[in-house]
N, C-alpha and C positions, 0 to 999 in steps of 0.2 A: 759142187762138192757136197756131198752127202754127210754130215755133222752125225758123229757117233761119241757117245759118251761113253767114257772106258770102264773095261770089268771092274769089280771093288780090287784092290791091291792083295796079293798075298806075298810079298816081298817089300821092304822099303822102295817106294817108285818116288821117284820125282817127272814130273812132268814138262813138255816142252810146246807151248803153247802159240802155235806159230797158223802159216798157212800151205805150206809144202815142206813138213818136217823131214819128211823122209828121206830128202834128197838133201838135209846138213850134215857135213862134215862131223857134226858133235854124237847125230845115233854109231859111228865108227868107234870116234874118239873116246866117246863117255867110259865105256869098258876100263880102256887104258887109264885112262887117269883118275878112276875108282880105286885100282889096281893100285896105281901110286899113293893114294890119297886113306889106304886103308878103310874103303868104304865096303865093305865086306856084306854081298846080297844082293846089294844097291843096283837098279835098276833104271833106266831112262826108258817115256814113252814118250810117243807123239800125239797131240790132240788137234786134228787141222781144223780151221775155220776160217769159214769165205771175210775175206776181208768187209769192215762195217756191218757185220754180220746182226742180227735182231739183238733186241736186250737181254731177251730172256734166256737165249744162248749162252751168253758170259754169264750170268747168274747160276744157270745151271753147272758148269764146269767149276765157278768157284764154290758152291755148296757141296759139289761133290767129294773135292781134296779136303773143303771144311770138318766133313763129318764122315771120310774112309779113314780110319785108323792109319793103315799102313800108305797112306798117299799123305807123304812127306811136303809137298809144295812144289812149285813150278817156276822156269823162266817164260816170261810172256814177250812175245816179241811182235811187231804190226800192230797188235790189238792193243798197246798199253794206255791209250786213251779210253777208248771205246769201255773195256775192260776196269778200265775204274770208274769211269762213267756210269758202269751199268750196275755195279755189284761192292762200291765201294762200302754202304751200309751192313754188308757181310763181315766186313773186318773188325777185329777186336783191334788194332791199331793201325798207325797209317803215318809212316815214318814223315817227317816235316820235309823234307824233298817230293815224297809223292803228294801230300797236300800245295803245296805251293805252284807244281810243275801240273799236276792233275792227270796223272798217270803214275803207273806202276809196273815195275820191269820183273819183280820177285815175289811170288806168295809162299809164304813159311808158315812154321808154327811154333810155337814158345808156351810149353807148359799149358797146351788146349785153347792157347790162344791163335787166333788167326791174324798174321800181320802180312803186311804189303809195303815194300819196300821199292822207291827210283832210286836203283841202282846205275842209271845211264852218266848224270853227273862225277861220277866218280871213275866209274870204266871210258867213258868218253875222254876226260879229264887226262887218266893214266895211256890212253891209246896216242893222245894228241903229242902228248911229252915226248914220244917214242920219234918224233920226224919232225914236229916244229922246233929248230935250233932257239937255243937260249937268245931272250933279248934281242927274237926274229919282229917283231913290233916295233920294239922300242928305235932301232937300228934301220929300220926302213918304213916304216911311217902307213905300212899296206892295209886293206883292210878287209872282208871277210864277206864272201856269200854264201847264203846257204839257199837251196831247194828243197823245198819241203817244209813245215810247221810241226812236224810229228813231233814225238818223245825226244826221239835223240836232237832234233832240232835246236828245241827247246833246252837240251843237256848243255850241248856243243856250245851256242851260242852265252849261258850262265858260263859256262868256265870261262872262257875268255874273257868274259865282261866284268869277272868278278873284281868288286873295288879293290881286293888286294893288291892284284898287280897292278895298281897305279899305272903308270905311264908304260907300261909292256902289256898292252893291250891293243889288237886293231882300231884304226880311227875310227871307222865306219860298219855298220851293219845292213849286209840288205839281204831280205827274207823273200821267198815266194814262195805261193802257193796256186796248185789249180783250183780250191776251192776257197773261201771267204771266212769259214768258220774259224778253223785251226789257227790262220792269218791273225784273225781280229784279236783270238786267244792269249796269242804268243805276244800282239801288239800290247795287249795289256801286262801282261806277265814280266815283261823285259824292263818295263821301269821301278818294278818290285827288287829285280836284282841289282841293279844301277842307273839310278834317274837320270844320269849324266849320259847315256846313249844317244851316239849319234845314228839315226836307224829311217830303213823306208822299208816298209812293207808292202807290196805288190802283188796285184791278182796277176798270174802267171798261165789261162787256162789252156795255152798252145805254148810247145819249143821256141816260137819263134820270141815271144815277151822275154824270156830267160836267155836269148843270144843280145835281145837288146839292153838287158842289166848286164851281163857279162863284159859288154864293150867298154863302161863307163866304169868299172872297175879299175881303181890305180895296181900298176905292178908290184911286187910283192907280196900277194893278198892268197888267203887261203879260201877255195870253191869247193864248195861242198853238195853232192850227190847224198842226200836226205828221203832221197821221195821214196826209195825203194823199188822205182822201174831198175831194167838191170837184173833184177831176180825174180822174184815170186812173177814179177810180170816184165815182159820183155820192153826193151827199148833204152831210150834216152830222155830227158827232163832239156836236152840242147839238137840242137840241129847239128847237122854235119858242117855247115857254113861257119858255127861257131867261132871264134878266136881268142884264145885264153890270156889273158895277161902275163908278158914278160918275167921271169924268175917268180914265179909265183907255185906253191903248194897246190895238188890237186886232191881233191879227199874223196874216193867211191868208198863209203859203207859196205858196200856188198862187197863179198869173197868170193860169190857164186852167182853163177846166172849167164846171161850173154855180155853184161857190163859194159856193155856200149858205152855209159860216158867215159869210164876208163879207157878203153881204145881210142876214143875219140880226142882223151890229154894224149896216150901216150903218142898217136899219132903227129904230134904239134908237141911233145917234149923237147926235143933237142934243137928245132930251131926255136922256140921261146922259151926254152930255159926253165924247164918246171919240174918238179919231182910228184912223180907220181906215187898217190900210195892207195892201197884198196885195207880193205876192212878185216883182214885177217886177223891184227892186233888186236884188235877193239873187240873182236869174236871170242875173242880167247880170255881178254878180261870182264868181257860180258859175263861170259859162262862162271869166270871162277870166281867172281865177286856172288851171283848168285848161288853158285854150289857152295859158297862156304857160309850163306845166311841158312841156307835149308839143312843143312849138314849139321849146323854148329859145328864148325872147324877151324882152324885158323889155318889160312895160306901166307904161310910169310915171305919174304923174296927167294927164299932158298926153295922152297917148293914151289914157287911160281917159273924158277926155272927151269923146275924139270918137267913142269907141265907144258911150258912153252919149248923145249928140246924134244918132247915125245909129239908136241905138234907139228913143229915144224920136220921130222923125222917121216911123219905119216904124210905130211903134206907134198914132200918129196916123193915118196914112193908112188902118189898118185894115184 
């Protein structure tokens, strides 16, 4: 993949910093949303960067947005941690979540200041509220198994184990990752969120390790694919021999790609009594949170409902 910096913006421009941005539904949805939200002349442009790109690439992109007057901001996916680590000194403000989680998903400007926000703790929470039944944890005592230890995984775990939830949280957290640095970083982070979490952080260089962890997870649990596998890269963090725990919720964070993890769960859904959720509502919440920040608009419940309706109609047309 050859990295190219965008041309200087000639109209109000928001960027999508990802890996395969042209394949995302947002490229066709953004004009429909912009019309609904009254964002006249605003456009969205993709910036494709290879996974774990050199530090200089992230700094170049952030500097471009910072210095170009009509480049108003960006949504960051996949690169949330790498971009933060490479370019955090270029920001005039980083919100508390960005600093705590060591990542950012939103780049915006405010009176000439470049600001970075981590919106995932908000958007992942809103997405989970849409499919996790009220008092699910309190009633069933299930656990959560998150495959992946990047920004989304951190945000999901932080939401689920927020001490404000008291006795309505999972009884245990399992986190696996293919490499150890992010696993160690998450292991250091979570006690800051809640010092009383029962957690295991497991190095899983192969899908077979994830299968073995999955076999230990209780019924009525939440299983999450936060690896990115199945979207920008094909495949699943599990093998086809995996067995999901009974009566569990299975969350595939992706909504496009081969979605192999989701299909593995769907194949067992009837027999194992699984609720399988894809990443569509998470995608909508993630984007609307950042759009509101970049364009300084309020997307209230009524506006969000219209955006959701537009999005579902678009998806049906397929």
